[in-house]
C-alpha positions as CSV (number, residue, x, y, z in Angstrom):
1,M,31.0,139.8,101.7
2,T,33.7,140.1,99.3
3,I,36.9,138.0,98.9
4,I,39.8,139.4,96.6
5,G,37.0,141.4,95.2
6,V,34.6,138.9,94.3
7,K,31.2,139.1,95.7
8,I,30.3,136.1,97.7
9,D,26.5,135.8,97.1
10,K,24.0,133.0,96.4
11,K,25.0,132.6,92.9
12,F,28.8,132.2,94.0
13,M,27.7,129.7,96.7
14,R,25.3,127.7,94.2
15,D,28.3,127.6,91.7
16,L,30.7,126.4,94.3
17,L,28.1,123.3,95.2
18,I,27.8,122.5,91.7
19,L,31.6,122.7,91.4
20,I,31.9,120.4,94.2
21,L,29.5,117.9,92.8
22,G,31.2,118.0,89.3
23,V,34.4,117.0,91.0
24,G,32.7,114.4,92.9
25,L,31.4,112.9,89.8
26,Y,34.9,112.9,88.1
27,V,36.7,111.4,90.9
28,L,34.1,108.8,91.2
29,S,34.5,107.8,87.8
30,V,38.4,107.3,88.5
31,Q,37.4,105.1,91.4
32,L,34.6,103.1,89.7
33,F,35.9,102.4,86.1
34,V,39.7,103.8,85.8
35,I,41.3,102.0,88.6
36,P,39.8,98.5,88.6
37,N,40.3,98.3,84.8
38,R,43.9,99.2,84.9
39,L,43.2,102.1,82.6
40,A,45.1,105.4,82.6
41,S,43.2,108.9,83.8
42,N,43.0,112.0,81.7
43,G,44.9,115.2,82.2
44,V,47.2,115.9,84.9
45,A,45.5,113.3,86.8
46,G,46.9,110.9,84.4
47,F,50.3,112.4,84.4
48,S,50.4,112.4,88.1
49,V,49.8,108.5,87.7
50,L,52.5,108.4,85.3
51,M,55.2,110.3,87.5
52,D,54.3,107.9,90.3
53,F,55.1,104.7,88.1
54,V,58.1,106.1,86.5
55,F,59.8,108.0,89.4
56,G,57.9,107.0,92.4
57,I,56.5,110.7,93.1
58,N,53.6,111.0,95.1
59,P,50.4,111.9,92.7
60,A,49.3,114.5,95.3
61,L,52.6,116.2,94.8
62,T,52.8,116.2,91.2
63,F,49.3,117.5,91.2
64,F,50.1,120.6,93.4
65,L,53.7,121.2,91.7
66,V,51.8,121.2,88.0
67,N,49.1,123.4,89.3
68,V,51.2,126.0,91.0
69,P,52.3,127.5,87.5
70,L,48.9,127.2,86.1
71,F,47.5,129.4,89.0
72,I,50.1,131.7,88.7
73,F,49.5,132.1,85.0
74,G,45.8,132.0,85.4
75,G,46.1,134.8,87.9
76,R,47.3,137.2,84.9
77,S,44.6,135.9,82.5
78,L,41.5,134.6,84.1
79,P,38.8,136.4,86.1
80,R,39.4,136.5,89.8
81,R,36.0,134.6,90.2
82,I,37.3,131.5,88.1
83,L,40.6,131.5,90.1
84,L,38.6,131.8,93.6
85,L,36.3,128.8,92.7
86,S,39.2,126.9,91.3
87,I,40.9,126.7,94.7
88,P,38.3,124.6,96.7
89,G,37.9,122.8,93.3
90,A,41.3,121.7,93.3
91,L,41.1,120.9,97.2
92,A,37.7,118.9,96.4
93,M,39.7,116.3,94.4
94,S,41.8,115.2,97.3
95,G,38.7,115.5,99.6
96,W,36.6,113.3,97.4
97,L,39.4,110.6,96.9
98,M,39.5,110.4,100.9
99,I,35.7,110.0,101.1
100,Y,35.5,107.4,98.4
101,E,38.3,105.4,100.0
102,A,36.7,105.8,103.4
103,L,33.4,104.4,102.0
104,G,35.2,101.5,100.6
105,V,34.0,102.3,96.8
106,T,36.1,99.8,94.7
107,G,34.4,100.0,91.5
108,F,33.6,97.5,88.8
109,Q,35.9,95.2,86.6
110,F,34.3,94.7,83.1
111,S,35.3,91.3,81.0
112,H,35.2,93.9,78.0
113,V,37.2,96.8,79.1
114,I,35.7,99.1,76.5
115,F,32.7,99.3,78.5
116,A,34.8,100.8,81.1
117,G,36.2,103.4,79.0
118,I,32.8,104.3,77.6
119,F,31.3,104.6,81.2
120,D,34.2,106.7,82.3
121,G,34.2,109.0,79.3
122,L,30.4,109.7,80.2
123,L,30.5,110.0,84.0
124,S,33.9,112.1,84.1
125,G,32.8,114.4,81.2
126,F,29.4,115.0,82.8
127,G,31.3,115.8,86.1
128,A,33.7,118.2,84.2
129,G,30.8,119.6,82.4
130,L,29.3,120.6,85.9
131,V,32.7,122.2,86.6
132,I,32.6,124.3,83.7
133,I,28.9,125.3,84.3
134,S,29.9,126.5,87.8
135,E,32.8,128.9,85.9
136,G,35.4,127.3,88.2
137,T,37.9,124.6,87.5
138,F,39.7,121.9,89.6
139,G,43.2,122.8,88.3
140,G,45.0,120.5,85.8
141,S,44.0,120.5,82.0
142,I,40.6,122.1,82.9
143,L,42.2,125.1,84.2
144,L,44.7,125.1,81.3
145,S,41.8,124.7,78.8
146,R,40.1,127.7,80.7
147,I,43.1,129.8,80.2
148,L,43.5,129.1,76.5
149,E,39.9,129.6,75.8
150,E,40.1,133.1,77.6
151,Q,43.1,134.1,76.0
152,W,43.2,132.5,72.5
153,N,39.6,131.3,71.9
154,F,40.8,127.6,72.1
155,K,38.0,125.2,72.2
156,I,37.8,123.3,75.5
157,D,37.5,120.0,74.1
158,K,40.3,120.2,71.7
159,V,42.7,121.4,74.5
160,L,41.4,118.6,76.8
161,F,42.0,115.8,74.2
162,M,45.5,117.3,73.0
163,V,46.5,117.2,76.8
164,D,45.4,113.6,77.0
165,V,47.0,112.4,73.9
166,V,50.4,113.6,75.1
167,V,49.9,112.2,78.6
168,L,48.9,108.7,77.2
169,S,51.3,108.8,74.7
170,V,54.1,108.8,77.2
171,S,52.1,106.3,79.4
172,L,52.0,103.8,76.7
173,L,56.1,104.1,76.3
174,T,56.1,103.2,80.1
175,F,53.6,101.5,81.7
176,L,50.2,101.1,80.0
177,S,49.5,98.3,77.6
178,L,48.1,98.9,73.9
179,P,44.8,97.7,74.5
180,N,44.3,99.9,77.6
181,F,46.1,102.8,75.8
182,A,43.2,102.6,73.0
183,V,40.4,102.2,75.7
184,T,41.9,105.3,77.5
185,L,42.1,107.3,74.3
186,L,38.3,106.5,73.4
187,S,37.7,107.4,77.0
188,C,39.2,110.6,76.7
189,Y,37.6,111.5,73.5
190,I,34.1,110.9,74.9
191,F,35.3,112.8,78.3
192,S,36.2,116.0,76.0
193,K,33.1,116.1,74.1
194,M,30.9,115.2,77.0
195,T,32.4,118.0,78.8
196,L,31.7,120.6,76.3
197,I,28.2,119.3,75.4
198,V,27.2,119.4,79.1
199,G,29.3,122.7,80.0
200,R,28.5,124.9,77.0
201,E,25.0,125.7,75.9
202,D,25.9,127.1,72.8
203,Y,27.7,123.6,71.8
204,R,24.4,121.9,72.8
205,K,22.5,124.1,70.4
206,S,24.7,123.4,67.6
207,L,24.5,119.8,67.6
208,M,20.7,120.1,68.1
209,N,20.5,122.1,64.8
210,R,23.0,119.9,63.0
211,G,20.7,116.9,64.1
212,K,17.5,118.6,62.8
213,R,19.2,119.5,59.4
214,I,20.3,115.8,58.9
215,Y,16.8,114.5,60.1
216,Q,15.3,116.8,57.8
217,K,17.7,115.8,54.8
218,V,17.0,112.0,55.7
219,F,13.1,112.3,55.4
220,A,12.9,114.8,52.8
221,A,14.7,112.7,50.7
């Protein structure tokens, strides 16, 4: 069986399950750590929150409108398999949100908000890393980073962090307090690095080799 020239085999179905799991962890992190502690979310999700606060535009509508040109542009530059997996990935964002709301997942409030930022960066980055492993996306900044990586060899973590900095800077000027801005920026940095560590084997190997060199220098001295 094939869809738009993409073979639907066991590997495709395995990657689809990994993709949906990764999206679930990403959305769970927003529910557990971002919303209860009044942080901003990263990427297009954060931009959607911003548009809702400033103009009252439904976040789902913003997410859809931003993704349309990204999918059109991606259709010209990305393999069809990535695009085919990205459709259920984008739909899973809304699906997981409805599931967590139905289950009454409310999250945790921390006395020190920095812990919320750290945990959010780790969990959402792990989820996004699984999405990268699946060779799909859930739209938004992940899709943009895959397009830029494919076309111009941009590093995924750098694209993600640059998008986050722009969104957070505008959020700071509109609704986000300075302390929460700093914590969210830290979370976004951890998110971008965690995404790359989980999603890219070559990056993990380079970190391990760097760690070995540091270890050898310290103990050799």
